[in-house]
C-alpha positions in Angstrom: 0.0 0.0 0.0 1.7 3.2 -1.2 5.2 2.1 -0.1 7.0 5.2 -1.5 4.7 8.0 -0.5 6.5 10.9 1.2 3.9 13.7 1.3 0.3 13.2 2.4 -2.1 16.2 2.4 -5.5 15.3 3.8 -6.6 18.5 5.5 -10.3 19.5 5.8 -11.6 15.9 5.8 -13.7 14.0 8.4 -11.6 11.0 9.3 -12.4 8.7 12.2 -9.6 7.9 14.6 -9.4 4.4 13.2 -7.9 5.9 10.1 -4.7 6.8 12.0 -3.6 3.2 12.5 -2.9 2.8 8.8 -0.4 5.6 8.9 2.0 3.5 10.8 2.6 1.3 7.7 3.6 4.3 5.6 7.3 4.2 6.6 8.5 6.5 3.8 6.2 9.3 4.9 8.0 12.6 5.6 5.2 15.2 5.6 1.6 14.8 6.7 -1.1 17.5 6.9 -4.1 16.5 8.9 -5.4 20.0 9.7 -9.1 20.2 10.3 -9.8 16.5 10.1 -12.0 16.1 13.3 -9.4 13.9 14.9 -9.6 13.4 18.7 -6.6 11.1 19.2 -3.0 11.6 18.3 -1.2 10.5 15.2 1.1 7.6 16.0 4.8 8.3 16.3 6.4 7.6 13.0 10.2 7.8 13.1 10.8 9.0 9.5 8.2 11.8 9.7 9.7 15.3 9.6 6.7 17.6 9.3 3.4 17.1 11.1 0.3 19.4 10.9 -2.4 18.4 13.3 -3.9 21.9 13.8 -7.6 22.6 14.5 -8.8 19.1 15.2 -11.2 17.9 17.9 -8.7 17.2 20.7 -10.3 17.6 24.0 -7.1 17.7 26.0 -3.5 18.2 25.1 -1.8 14.8 25.7 1.6 16.3 26.4 3.2 12.9 26.6 2.2 12.2 23.0 3.0 15.7 21.7 6.5 16.0 23.2 7.8 12.6 22.4 8.3 13.5 18.7 12.0 14.4 19.1 12.9 13.8 15.5 10.4 16.2 13.9 11.7 19.3 12.1 8.3 21.0 11.9 5.1 20.7 13.9 2.0 22.7 13.7 -0.4 22.2 16.6 -2.6 25.3 16.6 -6.1 25.2 18.1 -8.4 27.4 19.9 -10.2 24.8 22.0 -7.4 22.9 23.7 -7.0 22.5 27.5 -3.7 21.2 28.8 -3.9 18.1 31.0 -2.7 18.2 34.6 0.0 15.6 34.2 2.9 16.0 36.5 4.9 13.3 34.8 8.0 14.1 32.7 6.7 15.6 29.5 9.3 14.2 27.3 11.9 11.4 26.8 13.9 13.8 24.6 17.1 15.3 25.9 17.1 17.5 22.8 14.8 18.2 19.9 15.4 18.5 16.1 12.5 20.9 15.7 13.1 24.0 13.6 9.5 25.3 13.3 6.8 25.0 15.9 3.2 26.3 15.9 1.6 25.8 19.3 -1.6 27.0 20.9 -3.1 25.7 24.2 -4.8 27.2 27.1 -1.9 27.0 29.6 1.6 28.2 30.2 4.6 28.0 27.8 5.9 24.4 28.1 9.4 24.1 29.6 10.3 21.6 26.9 10.8 24.6 24.5 14.0 25.3 26.4 15.5 22.1 24.9 15.1 23.1 21.3 18.5 24.5 20.2 17.6 24.2 16.4 14.3 26.1 16.7 14.2 28.9 14.2 10.5 29.9 14.3 8.2 29.8 17.3 4.5 30.7 16.8 2.5 30.5 20.0 -0.9 32.2 19.8 -4.5 32.3 21.1 -4.7 31.4 24.8 -1.2 30.9 26.2 -0.9 32.6 29.6 1.7 33.2 32.3 5.0 35.0 31.8 7.5 34.8 28.9 10.1 32.5 30.5 13.8 33.3 30.7 14.6 30.0 29.1 13.6 31.5 25.7 17.0 33.3 25.7 18.6 29.8 25.4 17.1 29.5 21.9 20.1 30.9 20.1 18.9 29.8 16.6 15.5 31.5 17.0 14.7 34.0 14.2 11.0 34.5 14.6 9.1 34.7 17.9 5.3 35.3 17.5 3.5 35.1 20.8 0.7 37.5 19.9 -2.9 37.3 20.9 -2.3 35.6 24.3 -2.7 36.3 27.9 1.0 36.8 28.7 1.8 39.0 31.7 4.9 40.5 33.3 8.0 42.0 31.9 9.8 41.0 28.7 12.6 38.5 29.2 16.2 39.0 28.1 16.6 38.3 24.4 19.7 36.8 22.8 20.3 35.2 19.4 19.5 36.2 15.9 15.9 37.3 16.1 14.6 39.1 13.0 10.9 39.2 13.9 9.3 39.6 17.3 5.5 40.0 17.7 4.2 40.2 21.3 1.1 42.3 20.5 -2.2 41.8 22.2 -0.9 40.6 25.6 -0.8 42.1 29.1 2.9 42.6 29.2 4.4 45.5 31.3 7.6 47.1 32.2 10.3 48.6 29.9 11.8 47.3 26.8 15.0 45.4 27.8 18.3 46.6 26.5 19.0 43.2 25.1 16.1 43.7 22.6 17.5 47.0 21.5 20.9 45.4 20.8 19.6 42.8 18.4 21.3 43.9 15.2 19.3 41.5 13.0 15.9 42.6 14.3 13.7 43.9 11.4 10.1 43.6 12.7 
């Protein structure tokens, strides 16, 4: 069954969760787009997959253990406006480091600490419902070029910024304080 397929775009369909089990057999799959497919359980972990879009599905609760065990992905889009984080206190990840370069994330909760272990992350898009403060561990993301954390419920002062940021959007939040000197010193900042 389709042994060489690498890209699968199935967005805007109405798949049952039983559909997901056949994906495990697609071992050559590199990219899958399952945006808006009315899924309510996670896509199985597929070791050759590099790009996963599971935005705007019917997940009732973020299963962090499933989300954060995808260490090998380069790109993941997990945007939604209906997600509630679970209250799991277990270790969120088995990953000591992530390969992720692009992440789109939206949940009703705070920014996950696992983001601090993503040295290759170049773009981080977190919108619609994330609360709390912008954590200091964001400064450890030295490869980060784009930080979009607009339209959230973030509070407190801006953290110290380092790296090669070219685009920062923190609009529509409840941030306060002054603009840190570190942000002013970013020579590559354009937006």
